[in-house]
N, CA, C and O atoms as a GROMACS GRO file, in nm:
protein
  284
    1MET      N    1  -5.048   6.188  -1.031
    1MET     CA    2  -4.960   6.141  -0.926
    1MET      C    3  -5.038   6.049  -0.835
    1MET      O    4  -5.161   6.054  -0.826
    2LYS      N    5  -4.964   5.965  -0.770
    2LYS     CA    6  -5.026   5.864  -0.686
    2LYS      C    7  -4.957   5.862  -0.550
    2LYS      O    8  -4.834   5.872  -0.542
    3LEU      N    9  -5.035   5.850  -0.443
    3LEU     CA   10  -4.981   5.833  -0.309
    3LEU      C   11  -4.963   5.684  -0.283
    3LEU      O   12  -5.048   5.603  -0.321
    4THR      N   13  -4.853   5.651  -0.219
    4THR     CA   14  -4.824   5.511  -0.192
    4THR      C   15  -4.758   5.499  -0.056
    4THR      O   16  -4.702   5.597  -0.006
    5THR      N   17  -4.763   5.383   0.004
    5THR     CA   18  -4.700   5.359   0.133
    5THR      C   19  -4.551   5.338   0.112
    5THR      O   20  -4.508   5.266   0.023
    6ALA      N   21  -4.472   5.404   0.199
    6ALA     CA   22  -4.326   5.390   0.196
    6ALA      C   23  -4.282   5.372   0.341
    6ALA      O   24  -4.254   5.470   0.411
    7GLY      N   25  -4.276   5.248   0.385
    7GLY     CA   26  -4.245   5.222   0.526
    7GLY      C   27  -4.360   5.270   0.612
    7GLY      O   28  -4.474   5.230   0.592
    8ASN      N   29  -4.330   5.355   0.710
    8ASN     CA   30  -4.434   5.412   0.796
    8ASN      C   31  -4.484   5.547   0.743
    8ASN      O   32  -4.562   5.615   0.811
    9SER      N   33  -4.440   5.584   0.625
    9SER     CA   34  -4.477   5.713   0.568
    9SER      C   35  -4.559   5.694   0.441
    9SER      O   36  -4.586   5.581   0.399
   10VAL      N   37  -4.598   5.805   0.382
   10VAL     CA   38  -4.668   5.804   0.255
   10VAL      C   39  -4.579   5.874   0.153
   10VAL      O   40  -4.527   5.982   0.181
   11GLY      N   41  -4.561   5.814   0.037
   11GLY     CA   42  -4.478   5.871  -0.068
   11GLY      C   43  -4.563   5.910  -0.187
   11GLY      O   44  -4.676   5.865  -0.203
   12VAL      N   45  -4.506   5.996  -0.271
   12VAL     CA   46  -4.572   6.040  -0.393
   12VAL      C   47  -4.496   5.983  -0.512
   12VAL      O   48  -4.373   5.993  -0.518
   13VAL      N   49  -4.567   5.923  -0.604
   13VAL     CA   50  -4.506   5.871  -0.726
   13VAL      C   51  -4.522   5.978  -0.833
   13VAL      O   52  -4.634   6.017  -0.867
   14LEU      N   53  -4.408   6.025  -0.886
   14LEU     CA   54  -4.410   6.129  -0.989
   14LEU      C   55  -4.391   6.066  -1.126
   14LEU      O   56  -4.314   5.970  -1.140
   15PRO      N   57  -4.459   6.118  -1.227
   15PRO     CA   58  -4.440   6.066  -1.363
   15PRO      C   59  -4.298   6.098  -1.413
   15PRO      O   60  -4.238   6.197  -1.370
   16LYS      N   61  -4.246   6.016  -1.502
   16LYS     CA   62  -4.113   6.033  -1.556
   16LYS      C   63  -4.094   6.171  -1.616
   16LYS      O   64  -3.987   6.230  -1.603
   17GLU      N   65  -4.196   6.223  -1.682
   17GLU     CA   66  -4.187   6.356  -1.744
   17GLU      C   67  -4.160   6.463  -1.638
   17GLU      O   68  -4.080   6.554  -1.662
   18ALA      N   69  -4.225   6.452  -1.522
   18ALA     CA   70  -4.204   6.549  -1.414
   18ALA      C   71  -4.062   6.536  -1.359
   18ALA      O   72  -3.996   6.636  -1.332
   19LEU      N   73  -4.015   6.413  -1.342
   19LEU     CA   74  -3.878   6.391  -1.293
   19LEU      C   75  -3.776   6.450  -1.390
   19LEU      O   76  -3.680   6.513  -1.348
   20ASP      N   77  -3.798   6.428  -1.518
   20ASP     CA   78  -3.707   6.482  -1.619
   20ASP      C   79  -3.706   6.634  -1.616
   20ASP      O   80  -3.599   6.696  -1.621
   21LYS      N   81  -3.823   6.694  -1.607
   21LYS     CA   82  -3.833   6.839  -1.607
   21LYS      C   83  -3.768   6.900  -1.483
   21LYS      O   84  -3.707   7.006  -1.490
   22LEU      N   85  -3.782   6.833  -1.369
   22LEU     CA   86  -3.721   6.880  -1.244
   22LEU      C   87  -3.575   6.837  -1.231
   22LEU      O   88  -3.506   6.877  -1.138
   23ARG      N   89  -3.529   6.754  -1.327
   23ARG     CA   90  -3.394   6.698  -1.324
   23ARG      C   91  -3.369   6.621  -1.195
   23ARG      O   92  -3.268   6.639  -1.128
   24LEU      N   93  -3.464   6.535  -1.162
   24LEU     CA   94  -3.456   6.454  -1.040
   24LEU      C   95  -3.436   6.308  -1.074
   24LEU      O   96  -3.478   6.259  -1.180
   25GLU      N   97  -3.369   6.239  -0.982
   25GLU     CA   98  -3.351   6.094  -0.993
   25GLU      C   99  -3.388   6.032  -0.859
   25GLU      O  100  -3.399   6.102  -0.758
   26LYS      N  101  -3.405   5.903  -0.859
   26LYS     CA  102  -3.436   5.831  -0.736
   26LYS      C  103  -3.329   5.863  -0.631
   26LYS      O  104  -3.209   5.856  -0.659
   27GLY      N  105  -3.374   5.897  -0.511
   27GLY     CA  106  -3.282   5.929  -0.402
   27GLY      C  107  -3.255   6.077  -0.383
   27GLY      O  108  -3.202   6.118  -0.280
   28ASP      N  109  -3.292   6.159  -0.483
   28ASP     CA  110  -3.274   6.304  -0.470
   28ASP      C  111  -3.372   6.358  -0.365
   28ASP      O  112  -3.476   6.299  -0.339
   29ARG      N  113  -3.334   6.472  -0.307
   29ARG     CA  114  -3.422   6.538  -0.210
   29ARG      C  115  -3.507   6.642  -0.282
   29ARG      O  116  -3.460   6.709  -0.375
   30VAL      N  117  -3.631   6.655  -0.240
   30VAL     CA  118  -3.719   6.760  -0.290
   30VAL      C  119  -3.779   6.833  -0.170
   30VAL      O  120  -3.782   6.781  -0.059
   31PHE      N  121  -3.825   6.953  -0.194
   31PHE     CA  122  -3.879   7.035  -0.087
   31PHE      C  123  -4.019   7.080  -0.123
   31PHE      O  124  -4.045   7.120  -0.236
   32LEU      N  125  -4.108   7.072  -0.026
   32LEU     CA  126  -4.246   7.115  -0.043
   32LEU      C  127  -4.260   7.250   0.026
   32LEU      O  128  -4.241   7.260   0.147
   33THR      N  129  -4.293   7.352  -0.052
   33THR     CA  130  -4.309   7.486   0.003
   33THR      C  131  -4.449   7.536  -0.027
   33THR      O  132  -4.512   7.497  -0.126
   34GLU      N  133  -4.496   7.624   0.060
   34GLU     CA  134  -4.628   7.681   0.040
   34GLU      C  135  -4.612   7.818  -0.027
   34GLU      O  136  -4.524   7.896   0.010
   35SER      N  137  -4.696   7.844  -0.124
   35SER     CA  138  -4.694   7.972  -0.194
   35SER      C  139  -4.838   8.024  -0.202
   35SER      O  140  -4.931   7.951  -0.169
   36PRO      N  141  -4.857   8.147  -0.244
   36PRO     CA  142  -4.994   8.199  -0.257
   36PRO      C  143  -5.081   8.116  -0.352
   36PRO      O  144  -5.203   8.114  -0.337
   37GLU      N  145  -5.018   8.048  -0.448
   37GLU     CA  146  -5.093   7.966  -0.544
   37GLU      C  147  -5.122   7.826  -0.492
   37GLU      O  148  -5.199   7.753  -0.554
   38GLY      N  149  -5.063   7.788  -0.380
   38GLY     CA  150  -5.079   7.653  -0.326
   38GLY      C  151  -4.945   7.599  -0.282
   38GLY      O  152  -4.862   7.674  -0.230
   39PHE      N  153  -4.921   7.471  -0.303
   39PHE     CA  154  -4.794   7.410  -0.265
   39PHE      C  155  -4.707   7.390  -0.388
   39PHE      O  156  -4.756   7.368  -0.499
   40ARG      N  157  -4.575   7.400  -0.367
   40ARG     CA  158  -4.478   7.380  -0.475
   40ARG      C  159  -4.383   7.269  -0.435
   40ARG      O  160  -4.340   7.261  -0.320
   41LEU      N  161  -4.350   7.185  -0.530
   41LEU     CA  162  -4.250   7.081  -0.512
   41LEU      C  163  -4.127   7.124  -0.591
   41LEU      O  164  -4.136   7.146  -0.712
   42THR      N  165  -4.013   7.138  -0.524
   42THR     CA  166  -3.895   7.189  -0.590
   42THR      C  167  -3.770   7.116  -0.542
   42THR      O  168  -3.766   7.070  -0.428
   43PRO      N  169  -3.668   7.104  -0.628
   43PRO     CA  170  -3.543   7.041  -0.584
   43PRO      C  171  -3.454   7.141  -0.509
   43PRO      O  172  -3.347   7.103  -0.461
   44TYR      N  173  -3.497   7.267  -0.500
   44TYR     CA  174  -3.415   7.370  -0.437
   44TYR      C  175  -3.457   7.394  -0.293
   44TYR      O  176  -3.576   7.410  -0.264
   45ASP      N  177  -3.360   7.394  -0.202
   45ASP     CA  178  -3.384   7.413  -0.060
   45ASP      C  179  -3.409   7.562  -0.033
   45ASP      O  180  -3.317   7.642  -0.046
   46PRO      N  181  -3.532   7.600   0.006
   46PRO     CA  182  -3.560   7.741   0.027
   46PRO      C  183  -3.478   7.801   0.142
   46PRO      O  184  -3.445   7.919   0.137
   47GLU      N  185  -3.446   7.723   0.243
   47GLU     CA  186  -3.365   7.773   0.354
   47GLU      C  187  -3.223   7.804   0.307
   47GLU      O  188  -3.165   7.905   0.347
   48PHE      N  189  -3.167   7.718   0.222
   48PHE     CA  190  -3.035   7.742   0.167
   48PHE      C  191  -3.036   7.869   0.082
   48PHE      O  192  -2.941   7.947   0.086
   49GLU      N  193  -3.142   7.889   0.006
   49GLU     CA  194  -3.154   8.009  -0.077
   49GLU      C  195  -3.154   8.135   0.009
   49GLU      O  196  -3.092   8.235  -0.026
   50LYS      N  197  -3.225   8.131   0.123
   50LYS     CA  198  -3.226   8.245   0.214
   50LYS      C  199  -3.084   8.274   0.265
   50LYS      O  200  -3.042   8.390   0.271
   51GLN      N  201  -3.012   8.168   0.300
   51GLN     CA  202  -2.875   8.184   0.350
   51GLN      C  203  -2.784   8.241   0.242
   51GLN      O  204  -2.700   8.326   0.270
   52MET      N  205  -2.800   8.195   0.118
   52MET     CA  206  -2.717   8.244   0.009
   52MET      C  207  -2.749   8.391  -0.023
   52MET      O  208  -2.658   8.468  -0.055
   53THR      N  209  -2.873   8.430  -0.014
   53THR     CA  210  -2.910   8.570  -0.037
   53THR      C  211  -2.845   8.659   0.067
   53THR      O  212  -2.792   8.765   0.034
   54LEU      N  213  -2.847   8.616   0.193
   54LEU     CA  214  -2.782   8.691   0.300
   54LEU      C  215  -2.631   8.696   0.277
   54LEU      O  216  -2.569   8.801   0.295
   55ALA      N  217  -2.571   8.585   0.238
   55ALA     CA  218  -2.426   8.580   0.212
   55ALA      C  219  -2.389   8.675   0.098
   55ALA      O  220  -2.288   8.744   0.106
   56ARG      N  221  -2.470   8.679  -0.007
   56ARG     CA  222  -2.442   8.770  -0.119
   56ARG      C  223  -2.448   8.916  -0.074
   56ARG      O  224  -2.365   8.997  -0.116
   57GLN      N  225  -2.544   8.948   0.011
   57GLN     CA  226  -2.556   9.085   0.061
   57GLN      C  227  -2.433   9.123   0.144
   57GLN      O  228  -2.380   9.233   0.129
   58ILE      N  229  -2.388   9.033   0.229
   58ILE     CA  230  -2.270   9.058   0.311
   58ILE      C  231  -2.146   9.072   0.224
   58ILE      O  232  -2.064   9.161   0.246
   59MET      N  233  -2.132   8.982   0.127
   59MET     CA  234  -2.014   8.988   0.039
   59MET      C  235  -2.011   9.119  -0.041
   59MET      O  236  -1.905   9.176  -0.064
   60LYS      N  237  -2.127   9.166  -0.083
   60LYS     CA  238  -2.133   9.291  -0.158
   60LYS      C  239  -2.096   9.408  -0.068
   60LYS      O  240  -2.020   9.496  -0.108
   61LYS      N  241  -2.150   9.408   0.053
   61LYS     CA  242  -2.124   9.516   0.148
   61LYS      C  243  -1.978   9.519   0.193
   61LYS      O  244  -1.921   9.626   0.213
   62ARG      N  245  -1.919   9.401   0.210
   62ARG     CA  246  -1.782   9.389   0.262
   62ARG      C  247  -1.682   9.348   0.154
   62ARG      O  248  -1.583   9.281   0.183
   63ARG      N  249  -1.708   9.388   0.031
   63ARG     CA  250  -1.624   9.349  -0.083
   63ARG      C  251  -1.476   9.384  -0.060
   63ARG      O  252  -1.388   9.302  -0.088
   64ASP      N  253  -1.449   9.505  -0.011
   64ASP     CA  254  -1.311   9.548   0.010
   64ASP      C  255  -1.239   9.461   0.113
   64ASP      O  256  -1.123   9.423   0.093
   65VAL      N  257  -1.308   9.429   0.221
   65VAL     CA  258  -1.248   9.344   0.325
   65VAL      C  259  -1.218   9.206   0.269
   65VAL      O  260  -1.110   9.152   0.292
   66LEU      N  261  -1.312   9.149   0.197
   66LEU     CA  262  -1.291   9.015   0.140
   66LEU      C  263  -1.179   9.016   0.038
   66LEU      O  264  -1.103   8.920   0.028
   67HIS      N  265  -1.168   9.124  -0.038
   67HIS     CA  266  -1.058   9.135  -0.136
   67HIS      C  267  -0.922   9.136  -0.065
   67HIS      O  268  -0.828   9.071  -0.111
   68GLU      N  269  -0.913   9.209   0.045
   68GLU     CA  270  -0.787   9.214   0.122
   68GLU      C  271  -0.754   9.077   0.183
   68GLU      O  272  -0.638   9.036   0.185
   69LEU      N  273  -0.855   9.008   0.231
   69LEU     CA  274  -0.834   8.876   0.291
   69LEU      C  275  -0.789   8.774   0.186
   69LEU      O  276  -0.720   8.677   0.218
   70ALA      N  277  -0.828   8.795   0.062
   70ALA     CA  278  -0.795   8.700  -0.044
   70ALA      C  279  -0.649   8.710  -0.088
   70ALA      O  280  -0.599   8.621  -0.157
   71LYS      N  281  -0.580   8.817  -0.049
   71LYS     CA  282  -0.440   8.836  -0.090
   71LYS      C  283  -0.347   8.742  -0.019
   71LYS      O  284  -0.227   8.745  -0.042
   0.00000   0.00000   0.00000
């Protein structure tokens, strides 16, 4: 990978193979997260995943209420 100037910022140039494997295209958003092994580059928003996990827990706990509301 190569660092390059992008306006007032620095960008990373990813090889086509990495883009294909991540299913990314020009203009897509990626997220840099820190893990015990180092940093990870992912197309998945970790904050959104936290919100979805919480939503799943609530939906499971309140299944009966949601079922009644769906009628």
